C-alpha positions, 0 to 999 in steps of 0.5 A: 560515502553514499550521501556524499556521492549524491550531494556531489553529483546531484545533477547526475541521474545515475548517481541519484538512482543508485544512491537511492537504491543503496540507501533503501537496501541499507535501511531494509529491516535495519533499525540502526541504519534507518536512524543513521541515515535519517540523522545524516539528512538522508531523507532530504538527499533522496527527496532532492534527487527525486525532485531534480530528476522527476522524469527519470523512472529509475530515480523515482522508483528507487526513491520511493523504495528508499523512503518506504524502507526508511519509514517502515516501523519507525514512527519518528521517520514517518513524521520526518518524511512527511515534514520534508515533503515525502508524501507529495514526492511519492504521489508526484512520482506515481502520477508522473509515471503512471505506465511504469509498474516499478514506480507504482509498486514502490509508490504503493509500498511507500504510502503504505509505510507512511500511513501505517499507524500514523493518523496524521499521515493517513489523513494527509495522504487521503487529502492529497488524493492518495487513495485515488492514485493507488486505485488508478495504479491498480486499474492501470496494471491489473496483471502485475501482482506487485502493484496489486499487493502493494496497492492493497497494502496501501489502501488498508492503511489509508482506510482506518478512518471511517471517512476514508472507508467511504472515500475508497469505496466511492473511488473504486477501491472495493472493485479494485481489490476484488479484481486483484484477488480474482486476477491473482488467485494463485498469489498468496500475497495478493490474497492475504493483503486483499482479504485484509483490505476488504476487512478494513473497508467493512469494519464498522461501515454498513454501506461497504459491507453491503457493497462488498457482499453484493460484488461477491466479495464473500466468495472472493475471500473464501476462494482465497482461503481455500486456494491457500489453506497452508498460508497463515496470513491468508487464513488470518486475514480471511477470517478477519474479513468474514468476521467484519462483514458479518458483524451486525448484519443478519443478511451477510451472516446468512450469506457467509454460512450459505457460501461455506464460511463456517466450514472455511473458518 
């Protein structure tokens, strides 16, 4: 019924907006529904709606959300979304609606899920300027916790390649993550994802370790861990970040210990 409505009323923005919303809700944490929607060409329906209504923020936000929910934890759908133009559609939405927090948050969510454990999608998103788009969103909406959390998540999955780690640093990713953590020190989700991103940026990347430490990233991680002592995700990712920063760097080991890292871990 939903897909029939979207196909029959492809020129009606309201039908496309709510159709995307419904498909996203049906796909959220439901493996069988994801498969059924994809098999019924639901990905194409969402993308057609987004292309036909590029100026409609509601269609773009809900389209990004639907694509993110469909791709989450499903390798075949990640491939299908990319093949049908989903990466380009999400990046176009984020670029076209830079002032809109909902589009930026859901765009980050979609990119995160496209890239998660998918090397081809990670490379493609980075090649199409996705890292810069995510960092721009975080800079444009510094006080919106959802944009910051999803931005950190997206960056984490986009910097598995060491080349992308360097690219993210050059494009301001380290500064963006630290700004997010400082502005949202009471938000456990931002702290958890921020620690994870810093850890990924520092993994086997000497230059990034130095830059993070110089920008007081060790202190930011420790502040997050202290502020959210009961949050296992913050503690886990904080420990991981500190370990990646300290690995094979004597100066950072000393700095971590001096700032209370041993006690925190």
